[in-house]
C-alpha positions in Angstrom: -108.9 46.7 4.1 -110.4 44.8 1.2 -108.4 43.7 -1.8 -110.0 42.7 -5.1 -109.2 39.6 -7.1 -106.7 37.0 -5.9 -104.4 39.5 -4.3 -104.0 39.3 -0.5 -103.0 42.1 1.8 -100.4 39.9 3.5 -98.9 36.8 1.9 -99.3 33.5 3.8 -95.6 32.9 4.3 -95.2 36.3 6.1 -96.8 35.0 9.3 -94.7 31.8 9.3 -91.6 34.0 8.8 -92.5 36.3 11.7 -93.0 33.3 14.0 -89.7 31.6 13.1 -87.2 34.1 11.4 -84.4 32.7 9.3 -81.2 31.6 11.1 -78.4 34.2 11.2 -74.9 32.9 11.2 -72.2 34.7 13.2 -70.1 37.0 11.2 -66.3 37.2 11.6 -65.2 40.3 13.4 -63.4 42.6 11.1 -61.0 41.3 8.5 -60.5 37.6 7.8 -57.1 36.4 9.0 -54.6 35.4 6.4 -53.4 31.8 6.4 -49.8 31.6 7.7 -47.7 28.5 7.1 -44.5 27.8 9.0 -42.4 27.9 5.8 -43.6 31.4 4.7 -40.7 33.1 6.5 -38.2 31.0 4.6 -40.1 31.5 1.3 -39.8 35.3 1.6 -36.1 35.0 2.5 -35.5 32.7 -0.5 -37.3 35.3 -2.8 -35.0 38.0 -1.4 -31.9 35.9 -2.1 -33.2 34.7 -5.5 -35.5 37.3 -7.0 -35.3 35.6 -10.5 -37.2 32.6 -9.1 -40.3 34.7 -8.4 -41.4 34.0 -12.0 -41.7 30.3 -11.4 -44.5 30.9 -8.9 -46.5 33.0 -11.2 -46.3 30.7 -14.2 -46.6 27.3 -12.6 -49.4 28.2 -10.2 -51.4 25.2 -11.1 -48.5 22.8 -11.7 -47.8 19.7 -9.8 -44.2 20.5 -8.9 -43.9 22.9 -6.0 -42.1 26.2 -6.7 -38.4 26.3 -5.7 -39.1 28.7 -2.9 -41.4 26.1 -1.1 -38.9 23.3 -1.7 -36.2 25.5 -0.1 -38.4 26.3 2.9 -39.4 22.7 3.4 -35.7 21.7 3.3 -34.8 24.4 5.9 -37.6 23.2 8.2 -36.5 19.6 7.8 -32.9 20.4 8.7 -34.1 22.5 11.7 -36.1 19.5 13.0 -32.9 17.5 12.9 -31.3 20.0 15.2 -29.3 22.1 12.7 -28.9 25.8 13.3 -31.1 28.1 11.1 -28.3 29.8 9.3 -26.5 26.5 8.5 -29.8 25.0 7.4 -30.5 27.9 5.1 -26.9 27.7 3.7 -27.3 24.0 3.0 -30.7 24.4 1.4 -29.4 27.3 -0.7 -26.4 25.2 -1.8 -28.6 22.3 -2.8 -30.9 24.7 -4.8 -27.9 26.2 -6.6 -26.3 22.8 -7.5 -29.7 21.5 -8.7 -30.2 24.6 -10.9 -26.6 24.3 -12.3 -27.2 20.6 -13.0 -30.4 21.3 -14.9 -28.8 24.1 -16.9 -25.8 21.8 -17.8 -28.1 19.0 -18.8 -30.1 21.3 -20.9 -26.9 22.7 -22.6 -25.8 19.1 -23.4 -29.3 18.2 -24.8 -29.2 21.3 -26.9 -25.8 20.4 -28.3 -26.9 16.8 -29.1 -30.1 18.1 -30.8 -28.0 20.6 -32.9 -25.6 17.9 -34.0 -28.5 15.6 -35.0 -30.2 18.5 -36.8 -33.3 18.5 -34.6 -35.1 21.2 -32.7 -33.7 21.7 -29.2 -35.9 20.7 -26.2 -37.7 23.4 -24.1 -35.7 25.3 -21.6 -36.1 24.1 -18.0 -35.7 27.7 -16.7 -37.6 29.8 -19.3 -38.0 33.5 -18.9 -41.5 34.5 -17.8 -41.6 37.2 -20.4 -40.6 34.9 -23.2 -43.3 32.4 -22.2 -46.0 35.1 -22.2 -44.7 36.3 -25.6 -44.8 32.8 -27.0 -48.5 32.5 -25.9 -49.3 35.9 -27.5 -47.3 35.3 -30.7 -50.4 33.6 -32.3 -52.5 36.7 -31.7 -49.8 39.0 -33.0 -49.3 37.0 -36.2 -53.1 36.8 -36.5 -53.3 40.6 -36.3 -50.7 41.0 -39.0 -51.9 38.3 -41.5 -55.6 37.5 -40.9 -57.6 39.4 -43.6 -60.7 39.8 -41.3 -58.5 41.5 -38.6 -56.8 43.7 -41.2 -60.2 44.7 -42.6 -61.4 45.7 -39.1 -58.2 47.6 -38.5 -58.6 49.5 -41.8 -62.2 50.4 -41.0 -61.1 51.7 -37.6 -58.3 53.8 -39.2 -60.8 55.3 -41.7 -63.2 56.2 -38.9 -60.4 57.8 -36.9 -59.2 59.8 -40.0 -62.8 60.8 -40.7 -63.3 62.0 -37.1 -60.1 64.0 -37.2 -61.1 65.6 -40.5 -64.5 66.5 -39.1 -62.9 67.9 -36.0 -60.5 70.0 -38.1 -63.3 71.2 -40.3 -65.3 72.2 -37.2 -62.5 74.4 -35.8 -62.3 76.6 -39.0 
């Protein structure tokens, strides 16, 4: 078979590839196994006991402070290593979590009262609601939607197009 021009019937690299095919790496069989840590059992138990703390994990996913559920689990494992029974270790860790949370709330309440008496803005809440944090992030966009002239103009154009389309649809049915 003759080919005109610079084209070749078989590229040069094909022979080399046939002599030494590329390396194939072994594939894992089936699904990749999930990573299981020793404290995961206690994290799920903590989340069952304190469902309100689930929001800390979602928001502070890239934070430096570990979520309260992990701290609880680490404390339970530490107490178990010292020879304490599992139920007692969980009770101790839970009590420590509750006292720490109460102390933070009390300290925040005092800071808020001091700020009010001095006429300043109160400090941020150490246990904010996840919903309120998301709303605070989105507040800028909501205000922008209501007050930015460009956004209002676009919204008005969209309303006019929708009204025109509904009028056309109604005229077409007659």
